[in-house]
N, C-alpha and C positions, 0 to 999 in steps of 0.2 A: 498430500495430496489422490493420489492412486485411492490411498487404506480408506480415510475419511471422505474426498467426493470434495468438487471444484466449489458447489454449493456454500458446501459444510466450511469448507475452506475461510472460504469469499467471508460468511458471518461470524466466522472467530476473529478473523481479520476488523472486519469493521464493527462487535462489541468487542476489543479489546482496544479498539482506538477513542470510541465515549467512553469508556471507562476512565482511559488516560484522561480524556478529555474533563472528565469531568473531577478526580482526581485533581488537577496538576490548577482546577481553579477552584480547591480550597489554599493552594502555597503562601505561605510571607515569603519567607525566601524567593529573590527572585534566577540567583545563583540555585537551588535546587530542579524549580519550578525549568528554567533553561534545560537540564540536568533528562532528570527525567521528561518533560517532554522533545528531548531531539529523540531519546532511545526509543523510549515508548510507543509514538508514532510515527518513527519509522518500519519499528519492527512489526506492526500491525500496517501499515501501511504495505509493508515487503513481501506481507503474507499474503494480499488480496495482488499483486504483480504479478507475483508467482504462478495463478493458475494461471491470468490469460498471455503471461511465456509460453510458458509449458503448455498448452493449445498452439499461440501457435507456432513453435517449432516442431510441433505435431504434422501439423501440414504442413509449413515447411524448409525441408530441416539440413535443403543444399543451403540457404541463404536468413543465416538463421540469427543473427547482425542487422540484418537487415529489418525480421517480422521484431522482433524487442525494441531496437530503434523508433520504428512508425506505435507502437505501441505508447512508448515511453515522450515522443513528442503526440503526438494526439491526449493522449490524460495533462500533462505540459501547459494543451491550447486548452484545453477547456475549464481548465482554471482560470486561463489569462480570463476566457472571455467572460464567466462567469460570475468572477469575480466583483467587475462597475456592479 
């Protein structure tokens, strides 16, 4: 992330997520769909979380666990609010 930049890492992660979603829309086999989507979506979303966690760890080095937990909590909360 430091070499490419945080914006580039988020762009790469979101682009990979869109590509995985597009590819899995053509899957005929349910097992392949589950396998490919779980690995691809997990890795691409992980790239996007990585930048936020790194920045939080930089600002709060003495409470890294709390900062990472807060980021994951708000990400889950926003998903539960926006989905309905």
